[in-house]
N, C-alpha and C positions, 0 to 999 in steps of 0.2 A: 462348492461349485468352482471349477477352474475358470479364471479370468482369461479373456481373449488376449493373445499376444499382440503388443503394440507393433505397428507396421508403418513404414514410410509410404505415403501416398503422393502422387503428382497432382497438385491442386491448381486449378485455373485461377490466377489472380489478376489477369488483365487480358483484354481483347482489343484488337485494332484491325482496321481494313483500309484499303485504298483502291479507288477505281480511276482509270485515266479520264481526263476531262472530256474527250471526244465520245459522244454517245451516238450510236448508229442504229436507227430504227429499221424495222422491216421495210417501211416505205422508202427509206434511204437506199436500202439494198436493191429495191426494185429498179432503181435508176441505172444500175450497171450489172446486175445479175438477173438471169432469166428465171425469176421466181415471183411469188406473190405473198403478201402478208397472210392471206387466208391459208395458203399451203403450209407455210412455216408454223403458224399458230396451231392449226389442226393437228399436225404431226408431232409437234414438240412443246407447244406452250410458250415458245420464245417470242417476245415482241421487240426486244432491243438488246444490244450488247455494247460494251465499251471497248475502244480500240486505242492502243498505246500510240503516242505521238512519235514522229520520226526522231530517233535518237533516245527515246525513252526505253530503257532496258528492264529486264526482269528484276535485276537486283535493285534498281531504282524504285520500282513498285514495292518490292519486298521491304526495302528500308523504310519507306513511308508508313507501311502497315505496322512494321515492327516498332517504330518510334511511337506510334499511337497506342500500341499495346503496352509499351513501357510506361507511357504517360498515365494510362488507365490504372496501371499497377502501382504507380508512385515510385518507380524504380529508374535507375540510370543504367547506361551500357555496362559499366563495370560491376553492377550487381548480378550480371548474367555470366555464367561460365560455360554455356553450351548453346549453340545455334544449330538446329536441324531444319533444313529448307527442302521442302518437296517441290520439285519442278522437273519438267521435261523440256523446258526452253531456256537453258542457261545462257548467260551473257557470252561465255566462251566455252570451247571444248574443255579447257582448264585455264585458270584455276576455278574452283567451285564458286557458284554465285553466293553461297553462304559466306565465304571469306570476303567477298566484296561488300556484303551487308555488314559484316563485322568491322571492316575498315571504315565504311561510311558512317557507322554509328559511333566510331571512336572507341570501340571495345578492344582492349589490349591484353585481355587474359582469356583463358579458356580455349575452347575448340569449336570449329564451325565446319560443317560439311553438308553436302547435298544428298538427298534420297531421290531415286528415280523409280517411280512406280506408276507413272502417267496419272490418270485421274484419281488413283488410290493414294497418291503421294502424301497427302496430308495425314491420312489415317496411318500410313506406314511411319511417317515422321513422328506422330504422337506416340505410337507404340515404341519406337526406338528411343525417343527422349525419356519416356516413362521408365524404360529399363535402366538407363543411366541414373536417373534420380532415385529410384527405389533401391538401387544398389548402394547408395550413399556416396558414390564417387563425385557427384555434382549436385549443386544446390538449386540452381534456377536455370530454366531453359527457355529460349525463344523458339517456338515451333511455328514455322511459316509455310504457307502454300502460296506460290506466286507463279504466274504464267504470262507469256506474250504469245498465245497460240495463233494470233493473227499472222505471225511471221511463218507459221508452218502450213497454213491452209493454202490450197490451190483455189484462187479466186475465180477460176473458170469452172470449178466443180460445184455446181449449184446444190448438190445433195449434202455437201459437207461444210462449205464456207459459211453458210447461214447459221450454223450451229454454235460456233465458238466465239469467245471474247477474251479479253485480257483483264487482269486484276490481281490483287494480293490480299491475303488476310493472315493474321498472326494471333497467337495466344502466348501468354507467359505462364509456364508451369513452375511451381515451387514445391520442393520436397517438404512435406509436413508430416508430423507424427499423427497417425491414426490409431484406431483401436483394433484394426485387423478384421473388421466386419464390413458387410456390404452397405452399412449405414454411413460409413466414412465418406467425407468429401474427397473428390479426386478421381483419377482413372481407376476404375474398379476391375476392368478386364479388357483385353484386346485380342483379336483373332485375325490372322493374316493368311492369305492363300495366294498361290500363283500356279499357272499352268501354261507353259511355253508352247504347247501344241497349237494354240489358237492365234499365233502371230499374224497370219494373213487376214484375219478378220478385222484387225484394227492396228495399224502400224504407220510408220513414216518411211518412205521409200528412199532413204539416204542415210549416210553416216560416214564418219572418218575412215573406217576400215572396209567400207563397201564401195561407195561411190565418190567419197571425198567431198560430198556436198551435204547441205542440210536436208534436202528432200522435202516432200510434201506429205501431208496426212492422207491416208487411204483407209476407207472403212466399208465393210459389208454391213450396212445398217440393220437389215433384218436379222442377220445372224447374231449381231451384238445384242439386239433387243431380246432375242430368244434365250440367250444365255444369262442375261443380266439379272432377271427377276429371281431365278433359281439360285444363282450364286450369292447374291447379296442377302437373301433370306436365310441361306445356309449359315453364314457367319453371324448373323443376328440371333439365330436360334442357339448357336454355340454360346453367345454372350449370356443369353437367358439361362441356359443350362449351368453355366459356370457360377452364376450369382443367385439363382433361385428366383429371380424376377421374371415377370411376364410382360407382354405387350401392354397389358392394362396398367402396369405400374409406371410406364413411361410418362414423363411430363412433356417431353419434346422429342420428336424424330427429325433429325437434321441430316438428310441424305445428300449424296453427291447430286449436284444440279445439272444433269445431262439432258433429261427429257421428262416432261411432266407425266407422260403415260407410264414410264418405267417407275417413277416415284409412286404414283397412285397404285399401280399393280402390286408393287412390293409391300406397301402398307396394307392393302386389302388382303393379301395372302397371309399376313401375320396378324390381322385383326387390329391394326393401329387406327384409331379414330382420326378422321380427316382434319379435325380441329387441332390435332397435336403435331401436324406436319409443318415444318418451316420450308417455304418455297421462295426462292429468289430467281429461279431460272427464267421467269418472265422478263425480268429487267437486266439480267446479267448474261444470259446465254450460258453455254458450257465453258467455264473457266478452268476446267481440268482440276489440278491440285489446289487451286485457289477457291474452288466453289464452296466447300464446306466451311472454311474459316470466314469467308465473306457472308455466308448465311448465318453463322454463329454471331458475327459482329452485328448484323442487321437485327437479329432477334434479341440480342442483349441491349442494343441501343434503344429499341422501342419498348423495352420492359417485359417482353415475353419470358425470356430466360432469366431466372432469378436464382440467387444463392440457395442451395439445397435441392434444386430441381434435378431430376434424373433424365439425362440426355443421351440418346443413342445417335452416333454418327456412323455412316457406312458409305462405301464407294466401290466402284468397279472400274478398272482401266485396262488399256491395251496390254497385251502380254499372254493371256489375261492375268491381271492382278485383281484381288478384291480383299476387303477387310472391314472390320467393325471395331468400335470401341464404345464402351459404356462408361459414362462419366457422371458423377454427382457433382453438380456445379458448386 
């Protein structure tokens, strides 16, 4: 019998997160936004979110999450040779926020760059880093999702400003030799999609080459909801087809934390048991690219996600972009 070919896998060896100190509850929002706690919770499941302090940038949040992930892995900055940061709220138009994290950590080797796929940013960053690691070109990667979405929202638009929050999460991926089977630890498969025809359903109405301003987030909420469930279940089905696993084999489903109704509908469509879903949207709101690593960090810290568990991550973001990754922890 032919033995399976050994294969490099991108294995998670550390997880970290950071939330800004300021916590804003729905009751706090009621004081300056024409909304109610009941309205927000009923439609989204969100009860609170964290907001970055004045002068607290995306790279600052990312650096704190990255340092905690390095500490959890027992590694230092110069053990890393790749940083991929998913964000739509960079510190500057350029340079990339990833290079600012690199400098802040004291990392003097390797390469650092941003990935912009809005709420799908972390999934895209995982898939990108995985390609570098399994090629053998790099050994260890910091994969980060970090956002200061409070800087993009229009605080006079009560339909969107209540949804978003700030934060950062990070994982350390290390290239390790596997057996080339789906029983290996690490990233087993990833599937990414985009469709630029949907721009006007979820976008920011500004940019360097259009208005010369940052702009504000605009969203057609019903349209986004209508597309979300079908799109994310599509890439999750692809992951199952690629590995031979099914929804029943999952230990944990860690989706993008945008809206509790979307999360529940996606899980129900695929037959994922409710007790396998990791939800943090209640306490964090929608933190865009930061939402999945924040949820992963929460579930690792409280002991839910353990070594050997089969974990599905998925997200959909403006553009539209959407993607999934299946990881054995």
